[in-house]
C-alpha positions in Angstrom: 0.0 0.0 0.0 2.9 2.4 0.8 3.7 4.8 3.2 0.6 7.1 3.7 2.0 9.0 6.6 5.2 9.8 4.6 2.9 11.0 1.5 0.6 13.1 3.5 3.1 16.2 3.9 4.1 16.1 0.3 0.3 16.1 -0.6 -0.4 18.9 1.7 2.4 21.0 0.3 0.9 20.5 -3.2 -2.3 21.7 -2.0 -0.8 24.8 -0.1 1.2 25.7 -3.3 -2.0 25.3 -5.6 -4.2 27.3 -3.2 -1.6 30.0 -3.2 -1.4 30.1 -7.0 -5.2 30.2 -7.3 -5.4 33.0 -4.7 -3.0 34.9 -7.0 -5.1 34.4 -10.1 -8.4 32.8 -9.2 -9.5 32.8 -12.9 -6.5 30.8 -14.3 -8.0 27.6 -15.2 -4.8 25.5 -15.2 -4.1 26.4 -11.5 -7.7 25.7 -10.6 -7.3 22.2 -12.3 -4.0 21.7 -10.4 -5.7 22.4 -7.1 -8.5 20.1 -8.0 -6.0 17.3 -8.7 -4.1 17.9 -5.4 -7.4 17.8 -3.5 -8.4 14.7 -5.3 -5.2 13.1 -4.3 -5.8 14.3 -0.6 -9.3 12.8 -0.8 -7.8 9.5 -1.9 -5.3 9.5 0.7 -7.8 10.2 3.4 -10.0 7.3 2.2 -7.2 4.9 2.1 -6.4 6.0 5.7 -10.0 5.2 6.6 -11.3 8.7 6.9 -14.3 8.7 4.9 -15.6 12.0 6.1 -12.3 13.7 5.4 -12.2 12.1 2.1 -15.9 13.5 1.2 -14.8 17.0 2.4 -12.0 17.1 -0.2 -13.9 15.8 -2.9 -16.7 18.1 -2.3 -14.2 21.0 -2.5 -13.2 19.7 -6.0 -16.8 19.7 -7.1 -17.0 23.4 -5.8 -14.0 24.2 -8.0 -15.5 23.1 -11.1 -18.9 24.7 -10.3 -17.3 28.1 -10.1 
């Protein structure tokens, strides 16, 4: 399965970076897509770790990105 705890900080850094880029240019579709990918990865990581509620929150945020 891999090292979920070791992967988490790397995934979190990706989310932080993507959020910062989107905050600088909210209409940039590439950066919004990148944020959605990072959030999807965090959702998958949460799901693999048994955190269904946390996973759902990430996936709901992804839906919000595409609806905006």
